[in-house]
Structures are given as structure tokens and as C-alpha cells.
C-alpha positions as CSV (number, residue, x, y, z in Angstrom):
1,M,185.4,69.4,87.9
2,N,183.6,70.6,84.7
3,D,185.5,72.6,82.1
4,R,184.2,76.2,81.9
5,N,183.9,78.4,78.9
6,H,183.6,82.1,79.8
7,L,183.0,83.0,76.1
8,G,179.6,81.4,76.1
9,N,177.9,81.3,72.7
10,V,179.3,84.6,71.5
11,A,178.8,85.2,67.8
12,L,181.9,85.8,65.6
13,T,182.6,88.7,63.3
14,H,185.4,89.2,60.9
15,D,185.5,93.0,60.7
16,V,185.9,95.6,63.5
17,R,182.5,96.5,64.9
18,I,182.0,99.1,67.6
19,I,178.8,98.8,69.6
20,E,177.4,102.3,70.0
21,N,175.3,103.8,72.7
22,G,171.6,103.8,71.8
23,L,171.8,100.6,69.8
24,L,169.4,99.0,72.3
25,D,166.1,101.0,72.4
26,I,164.6,100.5,75.9
27,P,160.9,101.5,75.8
28,M,158.9,103.0,78.7
29,L,155.7,101.3,79.9
30,A,152.8,103.8,80.2
31,I,149.1,103.1,80.8
32,L,147.7,106.5,81.7
33,D,148.5,109.6,79.8
34,H,149.3,112.9,81.5
35,E,145.7,113.8,81.9
36,G,144.8,110.5,83.5
37,Q,143.2,108.9,80.5
38,L,144.0,105.4,79.3
39,Y,146.2,105.1,76.2
40,P,144.2,103.4,73.4
41,D,146.2,100.2,73.4
42,A,147.0,100.1,77.1
43,I,146.0,97.2,79.3
44,E,144.6,98.0,82.7
45,P,146.1,95.9,85.5
46,E,143.9,93.7,87.6
47,L,143.3,96.1,90.4
48,S,140.3,96.0,92.7
49,K,138.4,99.1,93.8
50,E,139.5,98.5,97.4
51,Q,143.2,98.3,96.4
52,A,143.0,101.2,94.0
53,L,141.5,103.4,96.7
54,K,144.1,102.2,99.2
55,M,146.8,103.3,96.8
56,Y,145.2,106.7,96.2
57,H,144.8,107.3,100.0
58,A,148.5,106.4,100.6
59,M,149.6,108.8,97.8
60,V,147.4,111.7,99.2
61,Y,148.5,111.0,102.7
62,T,152.2,111.1,101.6
63,R,151.6,114.5,100.0
64,M,149.9,115.9,103.1
65,L,152.6,114.5,105.3
66,D,155.3,116.2,103.1
67,E,153.6,119.5,103.2
68,R,153.0,119.5,107.0
69,M,156.5,118.3,107.9
70,V,158.3,120.8,105.6
71,A,156.2,123.5,107.3
72,A,157.2,122.1,110.7
73,Q,160.9,122.2,109.8
74,R,160.5,125.8,108.7
75,Q,158.9,126.6,112.1
76,G,161.9,125.0,113.9
77,R,159.8,122.1,115.3
78,I,161.9,119.4,113.6
79,S,165.4,119.6,112.3
80,F,165.2,118.1,108.8
81,Y,162.9,116.5,106.3
82,L,163.0,114.9,102.8
83,A,159.8,115.0,100.7
84,C,158.5,112.5,98.2
85,T,156.4,115.1,96.4
86,G,155.9,114.2,92.7
87,E,157.2,110.6,93.2
88,E,154.3,109.1,95.0
89,A,153.2,106.8,92.1
90,A,156.7,105.3,91.9
91,V,156.7,104.4,95.6
92,V,153.1,103.5,96.3
93,G,152.4,101.9,93.0
94,S,155.3,99.5,93.5
95,A,154.5,98.9,97.2
96,A,150.9,97.9,96.3
97,A,152.3,95.1,94.1
98,L,154.2,93.4,96.9
99,S,153.4,90.8,99.5
100,D,153.4,92.0,103.1
101,N,156.1,89.4,103.6
102,D,158.5,91.1,101.1
103,M,161.3,93.1,102.7
104,I,161.6,96.8,101.8
105,M,165.0,98.4,101.8
106,S,164.5,102.0,101.0
107,Q,166.5,105.2,100.5
108,Y,164.7,108.1,102.1
109,R,161.7,109.0,99.9
110,E,159.7,105.9,100.5
111,Q,157.3,107.0,103.2
112,G,154.4,106.1,100.9
113,A,155.4,102.5,101.1
114,L,155.2,102.6,104.9
115,V,151.8,104.4,104.7
116,Y,150.5,101.7,102.4
117,R,151.6,99.0,104.9
118,G,149.9,100.7,107.8
119,Y,152.5,102.9,109.5
120,T,150.6,105.4,111.6
121,S,150.8,109.2,112.0
122,A,152.0,108.7,115.6
123,Q,154.9,106.5,114.4
124,F,156.0,109.1,111.8
125,M,155.9,111.9,114.4
126,N,157.6,110.0,117.2
127,Q,160.5,109.2,114.8
128,M,160.8,112.7,113.5
129,F,160.7,114.3,116.9
130,S,163.1,111.6,118.3
131,N,161.1,111.2,121.4
132,R,160.9,108.4,124.0
133,L,158.3,106.6,121.9
134,D,160.6,106.3,119.0
135,P,161.9,102.7,118.7
136,N,165.3,104.1,117.6
137,K,165.4,106.1,120.9
138,G,166.2,109.3,119.0
139,R,169.5,107.9,117.6
140,Q,168.5,108.4,113.9
141,M,167.9,111.8,112.3
142,P,164.3,112.5,111.0
143,I,162.9,110.4,108.1
144,H,165.1,107.4,109.0
145,Y,162.1,105.2,109.6
146,G,162.1,101.4,110.2
147,D,159.5,98.9,111.3
148,K,160.3,95.2,111.8
149,A,156.6,94.2,111.9
150,L,156.0,95.9,108.5
151,N,159.2,94.4,107.0
152,F,160.7,97.8,106.4
153,M,164.4,97.9,107.1
154,T,165.6,101.0,109.0
155,I,166.9,103.7,106.6
156,S,170.6,104.6,106.8
157,S,172.1,107.9,105.7
158,P,175.1,106.7,103.6
159,L,174.0,106.7,99.9
160,G,173.5,103.4,98.2
161,T,174.4,101.0,101.1
162,Q,171.0,99.4,100.9
163,I,171.7,98.1,97.4
164,P,174.2,95.3,98.2
165,Q,172.4,94.7,101.5
166,A,169.2,94.0,99.5
167,A,171.0,91.5,97.4
168,G,172.4,89.8,100.5
169,Y,169.0,89.8,102.2
170,A,167.3,88.3,99.2
171,Y,170.0,85.6,99.0
172,G,169.2,84.7,102.6
173,Q,165.5,84.5,101.7
174,K,166.3,82.2,98.9
175,L,168.4,79.9,101.1
176,A,165.7,79.8,103.7
177,G,163.1,78.8,101.0
178,Q,160.9,81.8,101.7
179,E,158.1,82.7,99.2
180,A,159.2,86.3,99.5
181,L,161.6,88.7,98.0
182,T,163.3,92.0,98.7
183,I,162.7,95.3,97.0
184,C,165.4,98.0,97.1
185,Y,164.6,101.6,96.4
186,F,167.2,104.3,95.4
187,G,167.6,107.3,93.1
188,E,169.6,107.6,89.9
189,G,172.1,109.6,92.0
190,A,172.7,106.6,94.2
191,A,173.3,104.5,91.1
192,S,176.5,106.5,90.7
193,E,177.8,104.9,93.9
194,G,180.0,101.8,93.7
195,D,177.5,99.9,95.9
196,F,175.0,100.0,93.0
197,H,177.4,98.0,90.7
198,A,178.4,95.6,93.5
199,G,174.8,95.0,94.4
200,L,173.5,94.3,90.9
201,N,176.4,92.1,90.0
202,M,176.1,90.1,93.2
203,A,172.3,89.6,92.7
204,A,172.8,88.5,89.1
205,V,175.7,86.1,89.9
206,L,174.0,84.6,92.9
207,N,170.5,84.5,91.4
208,C,168.9,86.6,94.2
209,P,165.1,87.3,94.2
210,V,165.4,91.0,94.5
211,I,163.7,94.0,92.7
212,F,165.9,97.0,92.3
213,L,163.7,100.1,91.8
214,C,165.4,103.2,90.7
215,R,163.5,106.5,91.0
216,N,165.1,108.4,88.2
217,N,163.8,111.9,89.2
218,G,166.3,113.8,87.0
219,Y,168.5,115.2,89.8
220,A,171.1,114.0,92.3
221,I,170.5,116.9,94.6
222,S,171.5,119.7,92.2
223,T,173.3,117.6,89.6
224,P,171.1,116.9,86.5
225,A,171.0,113.5,85.0
226,E,172.9,114.5,81.9
227,E,175.9,115.4,84.1
228,Q,175.7,112.1,85.9
229,F,175.9,109.6,83.0
230,A,176.1,109.5,79.2
231,G,174.3,106.2,78.7
232,D,170.6,105.3,78.3
233,G,169.6,106.0,81.9
234,I,169.9,103.4,84.5
235,A,168.0,100.6,82.7
236,S,170.9,100.0,80.3
237,R,173.1,99.2,83.2
238,G,170.9,96.4,84.4
239,I,171.1,94.7,81.0
240,G,174.9,95.0,81.2
241,Y,174.9,93.0,84.4
242,G,172.6,90.4,83.1
243,V,169.6,91.7,85.0
244,R,166.1,91.6,83.6
245,T,165.0,95.3,83.2
246,I,161.8,97.3,82.9
247,R,161.5,101.0,82.3
248,V,158.3,102.6,83.4
249,D,156.5,106.0,83.6
250,G,157.1,106.6,87.3
251,N,154.3,109.2,87.5
252,D,151.8,106.6,86.3
253,P,150.6,104.4,89.3
254,L,149.0,101.8,87.0
255,A,152.1,101.4,85.0
256,V,154.3,101.1,88.1
257,F,151.9,98.6,89.6
258,S,151.9,96.5,86.5
259,A,155.7,96.6,86.1
260,T,156.2,95.6,89.7
261,V,153.7,92.7,89.5
262,K,155.6,91.4,86.5
263,A,159.0,92.0,88.2
264,R,157.9,90.2,91.3
265,E,156.6,87.2,89.3
266,L,159.9,86.9,87.5
267,A,162.1,87.4,90.5
268,L,160.3,84.7,92.5
269,S,159.7,82.2,89.8
270,L,163.2,82.4,88.4
271,S,165.0,83.4,91.6
272,Q,166.7,86.2,89.8
273,P,166.9,90.0,90.1
274,V,164.9,92.5,88.2
275,L,165.6,96.2,87.7
276,I,162.9,98.8,87.3
277,E,163.7,102.3,86.2
278,A,160.8,104.6,87.1
279,M,161.0,107.9,85.2
280,T,159.7,110.6,87.5
281,Y,160.5,114.1,88.8
282,R,161.1,115.5,92.2
283,L,158.7,118.4,92.5
284,A,160.0,119.5,95.9
285,A,163.4,120.5,97.0
286,H,165.9,117.7,97.6
287,S,165.5,118.4,101.3
288,T,164.7,121.2,103.7
289,S,168.4,122.2,103.3
290,D,168.1,122.7,99.6
291,D,166.9,125.5,97.3
292,P,166.1,124.1,93.8
293,S,165.7,127.6,92.3
294,G,169.5,127.7,92.0
295,Y,169.7,124.8,89.5
296,R,166.4,124.5,87.7
297,S,163.7,126.8,86.3
298,K,160.2,127.4,87.5
299,N,159.1,126.7,83.9
300,E,160.6,123.2,84.1
301,E,158.8,122.5,87.4
302,E,155.5,123.7,86.1
303,K,155.8,121.4,83.0
304,W,156.2,118.5,85.4
305,R,153.3,119.6,87.6
306,L,151.1,118.9,84.7
307,K,152.1,115.3,85.0
308,D,151.3,115.1,88.7
309,P,150.8,111.4,89.6
310,I,148.0,112.1,92.2
311,A,146.0,114.2,89.7
312,R,146.3,111.5,87.0
313,F,145.3,108.7,89.3
314,K,142.3,110.8,90.7
315,T,141.0,111.3,87.1
316,W,141.2,107.6,86.4
317,L,139.4,106.8,89.7
318,L,136.7,109.4,88.9
319,N,136.2,107.9,85.4
320,K,135.8,104.4,87.0
321,G,133.2,105.7,89.4
322,W,135.3,104.6,92.3
323,L,135.9,108.1,93.7
324,S,134.1,111.4,94.1
325,N,135.4,114.9,94.6
326,T,133.5,115.0,97.9
327,H,135.3,111.9,99.2
328,T,138.7,113.4,98.1
329,D,138.0,116.7,100.0
330,D,136.8,114.9,103.1
331,Y,139.8,112.5,103.1
332,T,142.3,115.4,102.6
333,K,140.8,117.3,105.6
334,Q,140.8,114.1,107.7
335,V,144.4,113.3,107.0
336,R,145.6,116.9,107.6
337,S,143.8,116.9,110.9
338,E,145.2,113.5,111.9
339,I,148.8,114.6,111.0
340,L,148.5,117.8,112.9
341,Q,147.1,116.1,116.0
342,A,149.9,113.5,116.0
343,L,152.4,116.2,115.6
344,K,151.1,118.1,118.6
345,E,151.1,114.9,120.7
346,A,154.6,113.9,119.7
347,E,156.0,117.3,120.7
348,K,154.7,116.8,124.2
349,V,156.7,113.5,124.7
350,A,160.1,113.9,126.4
351,I,163.2,112.9,124.5
352,N,165.4,110.0,125.6
353,P,168.0,110.6,128.4
354,I,171.5,111.4,127.1
355,D,172.7,108.5,129.3
356,D,171.0,106.1,126.9
357,I,173.1,107.1,123.9
358,V,175.6,104.3,124.3
359,E,173.2,101.6,125.4
360,D,172.0,98.6,123.3
361,V,175.3,98.0,121.6
362,Y,177.5,96.2,124.1
363,D,176.6,93.9,127.0
364,S,178.5,96.2,129.3
365,V,179.5,99.7,128.1
366,P,183.3,99.8,127.4
367,W,185.5,102.4,129.0
368,H,186.0,104.6,125.9
369,L,182.3,105.0,125.4
370,Q,181.8,105.8,129.1
371,E,184.4,108.5,128.7
372,Q,182.7,109.9,125.6
373,R,179.3,109.9,127.3
374,E,180.7,111.7,130.4
375,A,182.4,114.3,128.1
376,L,179.2,114.9,126.2
377,I,177.2,115.4,129.4
378,A,179.8,117.8,130.8
379,H,179.7,119.8,127.5
380,I,175.9,120.0,127.7
381,K,176.0,121.2,131.3
382,Q,178.5,123.9,130.3
383,Y,176.3,125.2,127.5
384,P,172.7,124.5,128.7
385,K,171.2,127.2,126.5
386,R,172.5,125.6,123.4
387,Y,170.8,122.3,124.3
388,P,167.5,123.3,126.0
389,K,165.8,119.9,125.6
390,T,168.8,117.7,126.5
391,A,169.8,119.9,129.5
392,G,166.2,119.9,130.9
393,E,165.1,118.3,134.1
394,N,163.8,115.2,132.2
395,N,167.4,114.3,131.2
């Protein structure tokens, strides 16, 4: 057994020195300015026209999906929704830098990554309407997507649970000798959960090929960042755990793409974790159950609208000659029509029978779940007007 030295090669000092916050200056990678123009010294990533347009289309689609589904919730057609509005570059820009074999473990604003990988309007709608075509059989609330074929792990509601899970999944990929990694998305609010610290430490100690991507949008629901932590954002925490770290302008799709390409290269070649802190802003409410006017000003929102990631990317694409305003208008109309049609079709599909609620867990349903199912059915029959869909003839 080898002798161990947990001190490492620590330098010595002979006077009391207190390390202060801010001693390490962590820069932010930026390629496009707020108007979509290249910074003078910026280096464009190697991005083909085809891939750039695919990114743009995914970002626009995500924005259209958000607008339509928030409206659908307000109309009482779905129960709940969480938008990605304003954060499309952080999600799509990173997803575009991955291999299709890389596993995505998301929080709940990563619909753009699914769009980029080919998730269809029908799949989105079937999940949000919890109908019989939903692979989850209606057991998950809206926006809890998942797709095995697209390597997108099903979303879970508890905050931050995907972080240590991502470390574990990446460790499994490493042991299996796969040329793939895991990317884990979360917000700066989730970084206040204990699972963040456990996940990063596990990944660092076990040398797991995982990218942790934190969308720092400034708010954990209504709690502003300055009330969440006193340190230098989330990036400084990665360094503390021995994790390579990049901070990037999360509203700049080119910068996010470049950062993720580099992070993926490091994670795979070294079999070690990388943390990306994407500085962005949530332009929409936290969810359809939230009213942001109670905790932030319209003036603050308008300042961030000037940094809109879609507008910035559009300007760059126009300047490259890869996009036209006519194409943008036509694509927006096409997507809006496609989403509306899928929504109407999903509404027509029956929901799953209530009898199915305890299936797919045990080989034979245990007595206590049978009792709970019978009690639920009796309750629905007693109050059919409260549960019009569930009490209908199809169920």
C-alpha cells in the first residue's frame, strides 16, 4: 500500500494570509456583442451553414413553442408550463456541440435540446396533454419530457437530482469504454441544493466525463442571485472542487457552442468533468404559476430584451448571407402552424385509463396499491364533475 500525502505540493507561508473573495478573476467568453456583431478579437467557431441554420431553427421553434403553450395554459387546455424564453442560446448552443450519443440530463428548460435532436411537435403535445400516445402514460406533469432514442433522460421534478445522477451515468459510460459523455443542465438556484455539491465532488474524484452546464439566469424563481450566494457566481465553486471551469455569455450562441466544444474535448480526452456557467436571463415568468412583476422591474426586463439571443444570432446569420428575412418569416409561420395543428390533434386523443396508474412497476400489483387504486376510482365516481376527463366513458 502506497503512502498518501493529502497536503499535496502546497506552498508554505510564514505569516497569516486570508484568501479573499474575488482574488481569482473568472472571465466570460463572448464572441457576438449585444447587436449580433463579432467582437474585434473574437474567433468564430467552425460552424457550417447547415448546422448554424439548424441551431437558429431550434431556437425559433423553442420560442414559438413557449408562446403557444403559455397561451394554451391560460386557456385551460394544459395545466402547467415552463418556458425557456431568453435562454435559447444556452440550451441550443450547447446541444449543437454534442454527439447524438451523449446523454442529456436536463432540468426543465431544455426543450431546445430536444428540438435540436429531432423531437417532434406531436411528441411535445402528447406529453403535455398526458394522452394515450405519451410514452409516460400521463404519469408525469407537463414539460417532463424524455426520449430514450434521443438520449434524453426523463425529467424529474425534485430540484437538482439530475446532478449526481449525471456523474453516475458518466462514470458508467467511462467503465463501459464509450466514446460519449453526459451533459447535465440546471439553474443557479439548483446549485444551492446539496446534490450540486455531491455531484460535482463525485465527478471530480471519480474522473467522470460529464459537462455540468449551469444556466445562471439571475433568479431562483423569485430569489435574485445576490440573495442566493456571495461568491463569484457558480464558476468559482467548480474550481473549488477541482473541476475545470468555463464562464460564457449564455445569450451568445457562438460563445456557448465554442465553450461546449472545448468542454466536450476536455471531458472525453481527460475523462474528467467540466463546469460551464452560462450567464443569461429568464425573460419569461418562472412558470405559468408565477408573476415576475412582483420581484423585478419592467425596466430590468427591457434591458435584457436588448440582448435577445435569437435577434443576435439572426443578425450574424444575415451578415454571413446564410439567412434572409423572408426565410425567417416563412419559417416562423410554418412552425406556428405546425405547433397549433399538433396541439389540436393531441387534444382529441383520449387519456390513459385510471386503472393503468399502478401498472409497469411490479410484476403483479401489490395489495396496498390495489386498495389505493380502488379508493381513487371510488373518489372519482363520487365527484365526476370535478374529473370530467377521468370519469368519462373512455376511462
